[in-house]
mmJSON file of the N, C-alpha and C atoms, coordinates in Angstrom:
{"data_MODEL":{"atom_site":{
"group_PDB":["ATOM","ATOM","ATOM","ATOM","ATOM","ATOM","ATOM","ATOM","ATOM","ATOM","ATOM","ATOM","ATOM","ATOM","ATOM","ATOM","ATOM","ATOM","ATOM","ATOM","ATOM","ATOM","ATOM","ATOM","ATOM","ATOM","ATOM","ATOM","ATOM","ATOM","ATOM","ATOM","ATOM","ATOM","ATOM","ATOM","ATOM","ATOM","ATOM","ATOM","ATOM","ATOM","ATOM","ATOM","ATOM","ATOM","ATOM","ATOM","ATOM","ATOM","ATOM","ATOM","ATOM","ATOM","ATOM","ATOM","ATOM","ATOM","ATOM","ATOM","ATOM","ATOM","ATOM","ATOM","ATOM","ATOM","ATOM","ATOM","ATOM","ATOM","ATOM","ATOM","ATOM","ATOM","ATOM","ATOM","ATOM","ATOM","ATOM","ATOM","ATOM","ATOM","ATOM","ATOM","ATOM","ATOM","ATOM","ATOM","ATOM","ATOM","ATOM","ATOM","ATOM","ATOM","ATOM","ATOM","ATOM","ATOM","ATOM","ATOM","ATOM","ATOM","ATOM","ATOM","ATOM","ATOM","ATOM","ATOM","ATOM","ATOM","ATOM","ATOM","ATOM","ATOM","ATOM","ATOM","ATOM","ATOM","ATOM","ATOM","ATOM","ATOM","ATOM","ATOM","ATOM","ATOM","ATOM","ATOM","ATOM","ATOM","ATOM","ATOM","ATOM","ATOM","ATOM","ATOM","ATOM","ATOM","ATOM","ATOM","ATOM","ATOM","ATOM","ATOM","ATOM","ATOM","ATOM","ATOM","ATOM","ATOM","ATOM","ATOM","ATOM","ATOM","ATOM","ATOM","ATOM","ATOM","ATOM","ATOM","ATOM","ATOM","ATOM","ATOM","ATOM","ATOM","ATOM","ATOM","ATOM","ATOM","ATOM","ATOM","ATOM","ATOM","ATOM","ATOM","ATOM","ATOM","ATOM","ATOM","ATOM","ATOM","ATOM","ATOM","ATOM","ATOM","ATOM","ATOM","ATOM","ATOM","ATOM","ATOM","ATOM","ATOM","ATOM","ATOM","ATOM","ATOM","ATOM","ATOM","ATOM","ATOM","ATOM","ATOM","ATOM","ATOM","ATOM","ATOM","ATOM","ATOM","ATOM","ATOM","ATOM","ATOM","ATOM","ATOM","ATOM","ATOM","ATOM"],
"id":[1,2,3,4,5,6,7,8,9,10,11,12,13,14,15,16,17,18,19,20,21,22,23,24,25,26,27,28,29,30,31,32,33,34,35,36,37,38,39,40,41,42,43,44,45,46,47,48,49,50,51,52,53,54,55,56,57,58,59,60,61,62,63,64,65,66,67,68,69,70,71,72,73,74,75,76,77,78,79,80,81,82,83,84,85,86,87,88,89,90,91,92,93,94,95,96,97,98,99,100,101,102,103,104,105,106,107,108,109,110,111,112,113,114,115,116,117,118,119,120,121,122,123,124,125,126,127,128,129,130,131,132,133,134,135,136,137,138,139,140,141,142,143,144,145,146,147,148,149,150,151,152,153,154,155,156,157,158,159,160,161,162,163,164,165,166,167,168,169,170,171,172,173,174,175,176,177,178,179,180,181,182,183,184,185,186,187,188,189,190,191,192,193,194,195,196,197,198,199,200,201,202,203,204,205,206,207,208,209,210,211,212,213,214,215,216,217,218,219],
"type_symbol":["N","C","C","N","C","C","N","C","C","N","C","C","N","C","C","N","C","C","N","C","C","N","C","C","N","C","C","N","C","C","N","C","C","N","C","C","N","C","C","N","C","C","N","C","C","N","C","C","N","C","C","N","C","C","N","C","C","N","C","C","N","C","C","N","C","C","N","C","C","N","C","C","N","C","C","N","C","C","N","C","C","N","C","C","N","C","C","N","C","C","N","C","C","N","C","C","N","C","C","N","C","C","N","C","C","N","C","C","N","C","C","N","C","C","N","C","C","N","C","C","N","C","C","N","C","C","N","C","C","N","C","C","N","C","C","N","C","C","N","C","C","N","C","C","N","C","C","N","C","C","N","C","C","N","C","C","N","C","C","N","C","C","N","C","C","N","C","C","N","C","C","N","C","C","N","C","C","N","C","C","N","C","C","N","C","C","N","C","C","N","C","C","N","C","C","N","C","C","N","C","C","N","C","C","N","C","C","N","C","C","N","C","C","N","C","C","N","C","C"],
"label_atom_id":["N","CA","C","N","CA","C","N","CA","C","N","CA","C","N","CA","C","N","CA","C","N","CA","C","N","CA","C","N","CA","C","N","CA","C","N","CA","C","N","CA","C","N","CA","C","N","CA","C","N","CA","C","N","CA","C","N","CA","C","N","CA","C","N","CA","C","N","CA","C","N","CA","C","N","CA","C","N","CA","C","N","CA","C","N","CA","C","N","CA","C","N","CA","C","N","CA","C","N","CA","C","N","CA","C","N","CA","C","N","CA","C","N","CA","C","N","CA","C","N","CA","C","N","CA","C","N","CA","C","N","CA","C","N","CA","C","N","CA","C","N","CA","C","N","CA","C","N","CA","C","N","CA","C","N","CA","C","N","CA","C","N","CA","C","N","CA","C","N","CA","C","N","CA","C","N","CA","C","N","CA","C","N","CA","C","N","CA","C","N","CA","C","N","CA","C","N","CA","C","N","CA","C","N","CA","C","N","CA","C","N","CA","C","N","CA","C","N","CA","C","N","CA","C","N","CA","C","N","CA","C","N","CA","C","N","CA","C","N","CA","C","N","CA","C","N","CA","C","N","CA","C","N","CA","C"],
"label_alt_id":[null,null,null,null,null,null,null,null,null,null,null,null,null,null,null,null,null,null,null,null,null,null,null,null,null,null,null,null,null,null,null,null,null,null,null,null,null,null,null,null,null,null,null,null,null,null,null,null,null,null,null,null,null,null,null,null,null,null,null,null,null,null,null,null,null,null,null,null,null,null,null,null,null,null,null,null,null,null,null,null,null,null,null,null,null,null,null,null,null,null,null,null,null,null,null,null,null,null,null,null,null,null,null,null,null,null,null,null,null,null,null,null,null,null,null,null,null,null,null,null,null,null,null,null,null,null,null,null,null,null,null,null,null,null,null,null,null,null,null,null,null,null,null,null,null,null,null,null,null,null,null,null,null,null,null,null,null,null,null,null,null,null,null,null,null,null,null,null,null,null,null,null,null,null,null,null,null,null,null,null,null,null,null,null,null,null,null,null,null,null,null,null,null,null,null,null,null,null,null,null,null,null,null,null,null,null,null,null,null,null,null,null,null,null,null,null,null,null,null],
"label_comp_id":["MET","MET","MET","ALA","ALA","ALA","LYS","LYS","LYS","GLU","GLU","GLU","LEU","LEU","LEU","LYS","LYS","LYS","CYS","CYS","CYS","GLU","GLU","GLU","ILE","ILE","ILE","LEU","LEU","LEU","GLU","GLU","GLU","THR","THR","THR","LEU","LEU","LEU","ILE","ILE","ILE","GLU","GLU","GLU","PHE","PHE","PHE","PRO","PRO","PRO","GLY","GLY","GLY","ASP","ASP","ASP","GLY","GLY","GLY","LYS","LYS","LYS","TYR","TYR","TYR","HIS","HIS","HIS","LYS","LYS","LYS","GLU","GLU","GLU","LEU","LEU","LEU","ASN","ASN","ASN","LEU","LEU","LEU","VAL","VAL","VAL","LYS","LYS","LYS","TRP","TRP","TRP","GLY","GLY","GLY","ASP","ASP","ASP","HIS","HIS","HIS","GLU","GLU","GLU","PRO","PRO","PRO","LYS","LYS","LYS","PHE","PHE","PHE","ASP","ASP","ASP","LEU","LEU","LEU","ARG","ARG","ARG","GLY","GLY","GLY","TRP","TRP","TRP","ASN","ASN","ASN","ALA","ALA","ALA","ASP","ASP","ASP","ARG","ARG","ARG","SER","SER","SER","GLU","GLU","GLU","MET","MET","MET","THR","THR","THR","LYS","LYS","LYS","GLY","GLY","GLY","ILE","ILE","ILE","THR","THR","THR","LEU","LEU","LEU","THR","THR","THR","LYS","LYS","LYS","ASP","ASP","ASP","GLU","GLU","GLU","LEU","LEU","LEU","ILE","ILE","ILE","ILE","ILE","ILE","LEU","LEU","LEU","LYS","LYS","LYS","ASN","ASN","ASN","GLU","GLU","GLU","LEU","LEU","LEU","GLY","GLY","GLY","GLY","GLY","GLY","PHE","PHE","PHE","ASN","ASN","ASN","LEU","LEU","LEU"],
"label_asym_id":["A","A","A","A","A","A","A","A","A","A","A","A","A","A","A","A","A","A","A","A","A","A","A","A","A","A","A","A","A","A","A","A","A","A","A","A","A","A","A","A","A","A","A","A","A","A","A","A","A","A","A","A","A","A","A","A","A","A","A","A","A","A","A","A","A","A","A","A","A","A","A","A","A","A","A","A","A","A","A","A","A","A","A","A","A","A","A","A","A","A","A","A","A","A","A","A","A","A","A","A","A","A","A","A","A","A","A","A","A","A","A","A","A","A","A","A","A","A","A","A","A","A","A","A","A","A","A","A","A","A","A","A","A","A","A","A","A","A","A","A","A","A","A","A","A","A","A","A","A","A","A","A","A","A","A","A","A","A","A","A","A","A","A","A","A","A","A","A","A","A","A","A","A","A","A","A","A","A","A","A","A","A","A","A","A","A","A","A","A","A","A","A","A","A","A","A","A","A","A","A","A","A","A","A","A","A","A","A","A","A","A","A","A","A","A","A","A","A","A"],
"label_entity_id":["1","1","1","1","1","1","1","1","1","1","1","1","1","1","1","1","1","1","1","1","1","1","1","1","1","1","1","1","1","1","1","1","1","1","1","1","1","1","1","1","1","1","1","1","1","1","1","1","1","1","1","1","1","1","1","1","1","1","1","1","1","1","1","1","1","1","1","1","1","1","1","1","1","1","1","1","1","1","1","1","1","1","1","1","1","1","1","1","1","1","1","1","1","1","1","1","1","1","1","1","1","1","1","1","1","1","1","1","1","1","1","1","1","1","1","1","1","1","1","1","1","1","1","1","1","1","1","1","1","1","1","1","1","1","1","1","1","1","1","1","1","1","1","1","1","1","1","1","1","1","1","1","1","1","1","1","1","1","1","1","1","1","1","1","1","1","1","1","1","1","1","1","1","1","1","1","1","1","1","1","1","1","1","1","1","1","1","1","1","1","1","1","1","1","1","1","1","1","1","1","1","1","1","1","1","1","1","1","1","1","1","1","1","1","1","1","1","1","1"],
"label_seq_id":[1,1,1,2,2,2,3,3,3,4,4,4,5,5,5,6,6,6,7,7,7,8,8,8,9,9,9,10,10,10,11,11,11,12,12,12,13,13,13,14,14,14,15,15,15,16,16,16,17,17,17,18,18,18,19,19,19,20,20,20,21,21,21,22,22,22,23,23,23,24,24,24,25,25,25,26,26,26,27,27,27,28,28,28,29,29,29,30,30,30,31,31,31,32,32,32,33,33,33,34,34,34,35,35,35,36,36,36,37,37,37,38,38,38,39,39,39,40,40,40,41,41,41,42,42,42,43,43,43,44,44,44,45,45,45,46,46,46,47,47,47,48,48,48,49,49,49,50,50,50,51,51,51,52,52,52,53,53,53,54,54,54,55,55,55,56,56,56,57,57,57,58,58,58,59,59,59,60,60,60,61,61,61,62,62,62,63,63,63,64,64,64,65,65,65,66,66,66,67,67,67,68,68,68,69,69,69,70,70,70,71,71,71,72,72,72,73,73,73],
"pdbx_PDB_ins_code":[null,null,null,null,null,null,null,null,null,null,null,null,null,null,null,null,null,null,null,null,null,null,null,null,null,null,null,null,null,null,null,null,null,null,null,null,null,null,null,null,null,null,null,null,null,null,null,null,null,null,null,null,null,null,null,null,null,null,null,null,null,null,null,null,null,null,null,null,null,null,null,null,null,null,null,null,null,null,null,null,null,null,null,null,null,null,null,null,null,null,null,null,null,null,null,null,null,null,null,null,null,null,null,null,null,null,null,null,null,null,null,null,null,null,null,null,null,null,null,null,null,null,null,null,null,null,null,null,null,null,null,null,null,null,null,null,null,null,null,null,null,null,null,null,null,null,null,null,null,null,null,null,null,null,null,null,null,null,null,null,null,null,null,null,null,null,null,null,null,null,null,null,null,null,null,null,null,null,null,null,null,null,null,null,null,null,null,null,null,null,null,null,null,null,null,null,null,null,null,null,null,null,null,null,null,null,null,null,null,null,null,null,null,null,null,null,null,null,null],
"Cartn_x":[17.09,15.642,15.201,14.195,13.704,12.996,13.225,12.583,11.153,10.196,8.796,8.565,7.907,7.571,6.29,6.323,5.124,4.595,3.347,2.767,1.411,1.134,-0.15,-0.755,-1.93,-2.621,-3.346,-2.903,-3.477,-4.716,-4.711,-5.846,-5.858,-7.027,-7.198,-7.722,-6.955,-7.304,-8.092,-7.642,-8.315,-8.303,-9.433,-9.515,-9.97,-9.075,-9.368,-10.121,-11.05,-11.745,-10.758,-10.96,-10.1,-10.843,-10.077,-10.705,-10.147,-9.537,-8.96,-8.778,-7.7,-7.434,-7.072,-6.436,-5.947,-6.627,-6.731,-7.18,-6.158,-5.976,-4.991,-5.615,-4.777,-5.183,-4.067,-4.46,-3.523,-3.815,-2.84,-3.01,-1.898,-2.161,-1.124,-0.727,0.549,0.995,2.217,2.247,3.427,4.104,5.331,6.116,7.077,6.875,7.739,7.717,8.903,9.026,9.277,9.128,9.402,8.199,8.464,7.391,6.418,5.132,4.151,4.464,4.181,4.343,3.102,2.93,1.835,2.282,1.395,1.745,0.701,1.162,0.277,0.676,-0.241,0.036,-1.263,-1.167,-2.317,-2.473,-3.728,-4.073,-5.165,-5.167,-6.299,-7.441,-8.582,-9.81,-9.645,-8.942,-8.822,-7.48,-6.715,-5.414,-4.387,-4.526,-3.535,-2.382,-2.548,-1.507,-1.422,-0.19,0.012,0.963,0.899,1.826,2.942,3.918,4.932,4.25,4.783,4.187,5.243,4.77,5.684,5.244,6.215,5.918,6.4,5.644,5.95,5.832,6.727,6.578,5.47,5.055,4.033,4.516,5.774,6.322,6.326,6.689,6.688,5.272,4.3,2.91,2.38,2.77,2.366,2.935,4.2,4.814,4.077,3.791,3.073,1.701,0.988,-0.341,-0.254,0.71,0.873,1.249,2.131,2.557,1.422,0.634,-0.475,-1.571,-1.672,-2.667,-2.46,-1.246,-0.945,-1.101,-1.463,-1.615,-2.932,-2.892,-4.117,-4.389,-5.438,-5.764,-6.92],
"Cartn_y":[-19.415,-19.355,-17.894,-17.599,-16.221,-15.795,-14.544,-13.979,-13.572,-13.917,-13.574,-12.09,-11.438,-10.028,-9.891,-9.013,-8.743,-7.38,-7.352,-6.067,-5.913,-4.672,-4.334,-3.185,-3.422,-2.371,-1.501,-0.253,0.666,1.364,1.639,2.336,2.053,1.759,1.625,2.949,3.558,4.864,4.731,3.837,3.618,2.126,1.611,0.228,0.273,-0.122,-0.105,-1.376,-1.297,-2.509,-3.478,-4.757,-5.776,-6.577,-7.202,-8.013,-9.436,-9.828,-11.164,-11.557,-12.272,-12.754,-11.609,-10.573,-9.478,-8.156,-7.301,-5.921,-5.025,-3.824,-2.912,-2.089,-1.79,-0.949,0.034,1.231,2.187,2.194,1.738,1.591,2.318,2.638,3.055,1.786,1.384,0.076,0.236,-0.548,-0.627,-1.962,-1.89,-3.082,-3.344,-4.439,-4.778,-3.684,-3.283,-2.248,-0.862,-0.716,0.557,1.488,2.763,3.762,3.418,3.711,3.435,4.219,3.585,4.216,3.929,4.713,4.479,3.387,2.47,1.267,1.012,0.849,0.547,-0.809,-1.783,-3.13,-3.895,-5.047,-5.916,-6.882,-7.129,-8.069,-9.002,-10.244,-11.113,-10.76,-11.431,-11.046,-11.056,-12.045,-12.119,-11.58,-10.939,-10.333,-11.341,-12.588,-13.589,-13.662,-13.056,-13.017,-11.602,-11.2,-9.869,-9.939,-8.909,-8.781,-7.818,-7.68,-6.649,-5.293,-4.358,-3.031,-1.979,-0.785,0.305,0.918,1.407,2.136,3.569,4.486,5.908,6.559,7.493,8.31,9.326,10.032,11.066,12.136,12.558,13.578,13.097,11.831,11.283,11.212,10.851,10.78,12.173,13.185,14.566,14.997,14.686,15.017,14.303,13.024,12.256,12.858,13.199,13.81,15.115,15.953,17.237,17.047,16.105,15.855,15.263,14.375,13.765,14.776,15.817,16.856,17.573,17.532,18.19,17.3,16.033,15.096,15.32,15.26,15.263,13.83,13.253,11.862,11.797],
"Cartn_z":[5.926,5.951,5.957,5.183,5.074,6.354,6.721,7.902,7.543,8.39,8.133,8.39,7.426,7.577,8.38,9.354,10.135,9.715,9.248,8.875,9.536,9.904,10.52,9.726,9.132,8.395,9.415,9.523,10.497,9.958,8.637,8.026,6.529,5.982,4.538,4.005,3.094,2.54,1.239,0.351,-0.933,-1.225,-1.673,-2.138,-3.59,-4.496,-5.922,-6.307,-7.266,-7.702,-8.353,-8.116,-8.702,-9.747,-10.642,-11.676,-11.697,-10.627,-10.552,-9.1,-8.846,-7.493,-6.538,-7.07,-6.229,-6.571,-5.585,-5.789,-5.089,-5.593,-5.01,-3.897,-2.9,-1.778,-1.462,-1.049,-0.466,1.024,1.8,3.244,3.99,5.234,6.165,6.906,6.738,7.222,8.112,9.167,10.029,9.736,9.224,8.914,10.074,10.78,11.907,12.959,13.405,14.436,13.844,12.53,11.865,11.942,11.675,11.639,10.509,10.681,9.619,8.344,7.198,5.886,5.062,4.014,3.078,2.12,1.824,1.085,0.0,-1.236,-2.363,-2.922,-2.837,-3.345,-3.511,-4.147,-4.332,-3.173,-2.804,-1.739,-2.24,-1.734,-2.043,-1.09,-1.26,-0.536,0.983,1.527,2.991,3.511,2.633,2.964,3.476,3.064,3.459,2.458,1.268,0.247,-0.309,-0.667,-1.226,-2.406,-3.252,-4.367,-3.973,-4.86,-4.644,-4.689,-3.958,-3.922,-3.654,-3.341,-2.991,-1.668,-0.917,0.311,0.137,0.709,0.611,1.979,2.249,3.448,3.193,4.225,4.055,3.078,3.207,2.308,0.859,0.632,-0.728,-1.295,-0.462,-0.914,-1.264,-0.506,-0.808,-2.16,-2.419,-3.711,-4.835,-4.664,-5.685,-5.956,-4.902,-5.05,-5.832,-5.492,-6.181,-7.647,-7.922,-9.301,-10.133,-9.566,-10.307,-10.608,-9.805,-10.044,-11.371,-11.902,-13.161,-14.386,-14.197,-15.314,-16.028,-17.343,-18.144,-18.574,-18.06,-18.404,-19.365],
"occupancy":[1.0,1.0,1.0,1.0,1.0,1.0,1.0,1.0,1.0,1.0,1.0,1.0,1.0,1.0,1.0,1.0,1.0,1.0,1.0,1.0,1.0,1.0,1.0,1.0,1.0,1.0,1.0,1.0,1.0,1.0,1.0,1.0,1.0,1.0,1.0,1.0,1.0,1.0,1.0,1.0,1.0,1.0,1.0,1.0,1.0,1.0,1.0,1.0,1.0,1.0,1.0,1.0,1.0,1.0,1.0,1.0,1.0,1.0,1.0,1.0,1.0,1.0,1.0,1.0,1.0,1.0,1.0,1.0,1.0,1.0,1.0,1.0,1.0,1.0,1.0,1.0,1.0,1.0,1.0,1.0,1.0,1.0,1.0,1.0,1.0,1.0,1.0,1.0,1.0,1.0,1.0,1.0,1.0,1.0,1.0,1.0,1.0,1.0,1.0,1.0,1.0,1.0,1.0,1.0,1.0,1.0,1.0,1.0,1.0,1.0,1.0,1.0,1.0,1.0,1.0,1.0,1.0,1.0,1.0,1.0,1.0,1.0,1.0,1.0,1.0,1.0,1.0,1.0,1.0,1.0,1.0,1.0,1.0,1.0,1.0,1.0,1.0,1.0,1.0,1.0,1.0,1.0,1.0,1.0,1.0,1.0,1.0,1.0,1.0,1.0,1.0,1.0,1.0,1.0,1.0,1.0,1.0,1.0,1.0,1.0,1.0,1.0,1.0,1.0,1.0,1.0,1.0,1.0,1.0,1.0,1.0,1.0,1.0,1.0,1.0,1.0,1.0,1.0,1.0,1.0,1.0,1.0,1.0,1.0,1.0,1.0,1.0,1.0,1.0,1.0,1.0,1.0,1.0,1.0,1.0,1.0,1.0,1.0,1.0,1.0,1.0,1.0,1.0,1.0,1.0,1.0,1.0,1.0,1.0,1.0,1.0,1.0,1.0,1.0,1.0,1.0,1.0,1.0,1.0],
"B_iso_or_equiv":[0.0,0.0,0.0,0.0,0.0,0.0,0.0,0.0,0.0,0.0,0.0,0.0,0.0,0.0,0.0,0.0,0.0,0.0,0.0,0.0,0.0,0.0,0.0,0.0,0.0,0.0,0.0,0.0,0.0,0.0,0.0,0.0,0.0,0.0,0.0,0.0,0.0,0.0,0.0,0.0,0.0,0.0,0.0,0.0,0.0,0.0,0.0,0.0,0.0,0.0,0.0,0.0,0.0,0.0,0.0,0.0,0.0,0.0,0.0,0.0,0.0,0.0,0.0,0.0,0.0,0.0,0.0,0.0,0.0,0.0,0.0,0.0,0.0,0.0,0.0,0.0,0.0,0.0,0.0,0.0,0.0,0.0,0.0,0.0,0.0,0.0,0.0,0.0,0.0,0.0,0.0,0.0,0.0,0.0,0.0,0.0,0.0,0.0,0.0,0.0,0.0,0.0,0.0,0.0,0.0,0.0,0.0,0.0,0.0,0.0,0.0,0.0,0.0,0.0,0.0,0.0,0.0,0.0,0.0,0.0,0.0,0.0,0.0,0.0,0.0,0.0,0.0,0.0,0.0,0.0,0.0,0.0,0.0,0.0,0.0,0.0,0.0,0.0,0.0,0.0,0.0,0.0,0.0,0.0,0.0,0.0,0.0,0.0,0.0,0.0,0.0,0.0,0.0,0.0,0.0,0.0,0.0,0.0,0.0,0.0,0.0,0.0,0.0,0.0,0.0,0.0,0.0,0.0,0.0,0.0,0.0,0.0,0.0,0.0,0.0,0.0,0.0,0.0,0.0,0.0,0.0,0.0,0.0,0.0,0.0,0.0,0.0,0.0,0.0,0.0,0.0,0.0,0.0,0.0,0.0,0.0,0.0,0.0,0.0,0.0,0.0,0.0,0.0,0.0,0.0,0.0,0.0,0.0,0.0,0.0,0.0,0.0,0.0,0.0,0.0,0.0,0.0,0.0,0.0],
"pdbx_formal_charge":[null,null,null,null,null,null,null,null,null,null,null,null,null,null,null,null,null,null,null,null,null,null,null,null,null,null,null,null,null,null,null,null,null,null,null,null,null,null,null,null,null,null,null,null,null,null,null,null,null,null,null,null,null,null,null,null,null,null,null,null,null,null,null,null,null,null,null,null,null,null,null,null,null,null,null,null,null,null,null,null,null,null,null,null,null,null,null,null,null,null,null,null,null,null,null,null,null,null,null,null,null,null,null,null,null,null,null,null,null,null,null,null,null,null,null,null,null,null,null,null,null,null,null,null,null,null,null,null,null,null,null,null,null,null,null,null,null,null,null,null,null,null,null,null,null,null,null,null,null,null,null,null,null,null,null,null,null,null,null,null,null,null,null,null,null,null,null,null,null,null,null,null,null,null,null,null,null,null,null,null,null,null,null,null,null,null,null,null,null,null,null,null,null,null,null,null,null,null,null,null,null,null,null,null,null,null,null,null,null,null,null,null,null,null,null,null,null,null,null],
"auth_seq_id":[1,1,1,2,2,2,3,3,3,4,4,4,5,5,5,6,6,6,7,7,7,8,8,8,9,9,9,10,10,10,11,11,11,12,12,12,13,13,13,14,14,14,15,15,15,16,16,16,17,17,17,18,18,18,19,19,19,20,20,20,21,21,21,22,22,22,23,23,23,24,24,24,25,25,25,26,26,26,27,27,27,28,28,28,29,29,29,30,30,30,31,31,31,32,32,32,33,33,33,34,34,34,35,35,35,36,36,36,37,37,37,38,38,38,39,39,39,40,40,40,41,41,41,42,42,42,43,43,43,44,44,44,45,45,45,46,46,46,47,47,47,48,48,48,49,49,49,50,50,50,51,51,51,52,52,52,53,53,53,54,54,54,55,55,55,56,56,56,57,57,57,58,58,58,59,59,59,60,60,60,61,61,61,62,62,62,63,63,63,64,64,64,65,65,65,66,66,66,67,67,67,68,68,68,69,69,69,70,70,70,71,71,71,72,72,72,73,73,73],
"auth_comp_id":["MET","MET","MET","ALA","ALA","ALA","LYS","LYS","LYS","GLU","GLU","GLU","LEU","LEU","LEU","LYS","LYS","LYS","CYS","CYS","CYS","GLU","GLU","GLU","ILE","ILE","ILE","LEU","LEU","LEU","GLU","GLU","GLU","THR","THR","THR","LEU","LEU","LEU","ILE","ILE","ILE","GLU","GLU","GLU","PHE","PHE","PHE","PRO","PRO","PRO","GLY","GLY","GLY","ASP","ASP","ASP","GLY","GLY","GLY","LYS","LYS","LYS","TYR","TYR","TYR","HIS","HIS","HIS","LYS","LYS","LYS","GLU","GLU","GLU","LEU","LEU","LEU","ASN","ASN","ASN","LEU","LEU","LEU","VAL","VAL","VAL","LYS","LYS","LYS","TRP","TRP","TRP","GLY","GLY","GLY","ASP","ASP","ASP","HIS","HIS","HIS","GLU","GLU","GLU","PRO","PRO","PRO","LYS","LYS","LYS","PHE","PHE","PHE","ASP","ASP","ASP","LEU","LEU","LEU","ARG","ARG","ARG","GLY","GLY","GLY","TRP","TRP","TRP","ASN","ASN","ASN","ALA","ALA","ALA","ASP","ASP","ASP","ARG","ARG","ARG","SER","SER","SER","GLU","GLU","GLU","MET","MET","MET","THR","THR","THR","LYS","LYS","LYS","GLY","GLY","GLY","ILE","ILE","ILE","THR","THR","THR","LEU","LEU","LEU","THR","THR","THR","LYS","LYS","LYS","ASP","ASP","ASP","GLU","GLU","GLU","LEU","LEU","LEU","ILE","ILE","ILE","ILE","ILE","ILE","LEU","LEU","LEU","LYS","LYS","LYS","ASN","ASN","ASN","GLU","GLU","GLU","LEU","LEU","LEU","GLY","GLY","GLY","GLY","GLY","GLY","PHE","PHE","PHE","ASN","ASN","ASN","LEU","LEU","LEU"],
"auth_asym_id":["A","A","A","A","A","A","A","A","A","A","A","A","A","A","A","A","A","A","A","A","A","A","A","A","A","A","A","A","A","A","A","A","A","A","A","A","A","A","A","A","A","A","A","A","A","A","A","A","A","A","A","A","A","A","A","A","A","A","A","A","A","A","A","A","A","A","A","A","A","A","A","A","A","A","A","A","A","A","A","A","A","A","A","A","A","A","A","A","A","A","A","A","A","A","A","A","A","A","A","A","A","A","A","A","A","A","A","A","A","A","A","A","A","A","A","A","A","A","A","A","A","A","A","A","A","A","A","A","A","A","A","A","A","A","A","A","A","A","A","A","A","A","A","A","A","A","A","A","A","A","A","A","A","A","A","A","A","A","A","A","A","A","A","A","A","A","A","A","A","A","A","A","A","A","A","A","A","A","A","A","A","A","A","A","A","A","A","A","A","A","A","A","A","A","A","A","A","A","A","A","A","A","A","A","A","A","A","A","A","A","A","A","A","A","A","A","A","A","A"],
"auth_atom_id":["N","CA","C","N","CA","C","N","CA","C","N","CA","C","N","CA","C","N","CA","C","N","CA","C","N","CA","C","N","CA","C","N","CA","C","N","CA","C","N","CA","C","N","CA","C","N","CA","C","N","CA","C","N","CA","C","N","CA","C","N","CA","C","N","CA","C","N","CA","C","N","CA","C","N","CA","C","N","CA","C","N","CA","C","N","CA","C","N","CA","C","N","CA","C","N","CA","C","N","CA","C","N","CA","C","N","CA","C","N","CA","C","N","CA","C","N","CA","C","N","CA","C","N","CA","C","N","CA","C","N","CA","C","N","CA","C","N","CA","C","N","CA","C","N","CA","C","N","CA","C","N","CA","C","N","CA","C","N","CA","C","N","CA","C","N","CA","C","N","CA","C","N","CA","C","N","CA","C","N","CA","C","N","CA","C","N","CA","C","N","CA","C","N","CA","C","N","CA","C","N","CA","C","N","CA","C","N","CA","C","N","CA","C","N","CA","C","N","CA","C","N","CA","C","N","CA","C","N","CA","C","N","CA","C","N","CA","C","N","CA","C","N","CA","C","N","CA","C","N","CA","C","N","CA","C"],
"pdbx_PDB_model_num":[1,1,1,1,1,1,1,1,1,1,1,1,1,1,1,1,1,1,1,1,1,1,1,1,1,1,1,1,1,1,1,1,1,1,1,1,1,1,1,1,1,1,1,1,1,1,1,1,1,1,1,1,1,1,1,1,1,1,1,1,1,1,1,1,1,1,1,1,1,1,1,1,1,1,1,1,1,1,1,1,1,1,1,1,1,1,1,1,1,1,1,1,1,1,1,1,1,1,1,1,1,1,1,1,1,1,1,1,1,1,1,1,1,1,1,1,1,1,1,1,1,1,1,1,1,1,1,1,1,1,1,1,1,1,1,1,1,1,1,1,1,1,1,1,1,1,1,1,1,1,1,1,1,1,1,1,1,1,1,1,1,1,1,1,1,1,1,1,1,1,1,1,1,1,1,1,1,1,1,1,1,1,1,1,1,1,1,1,1,1,1,1,1,1,1,1,1,1,1,1,1,1,1,1,1,1,1,1,1,1,1,1,1,1,1,1,1,1,1]
}}}
C-alpha cells in the first residue's frame, strides 16, 4: 500500500493563471518531516489534488533565477 504524502504549504510565492482544472503555483512546502523546499506544480482550486512537479532548494532556485535572467523571450 502506498504511503500517504503529508505536505504543508508554508507560503505561496507565485500563482500562475490556469486555463483548466489545474493552475500552477510556486510555493514553499514542507513535505513530511523534511526541511521546506520550493515547489512548482499544478493544483486544483481547493488544493485537494496536485500534478507532478519539481522541488528546489533555495540554492537551486537562486541558480534558476540567475539563469532565467539571461533568456531573451
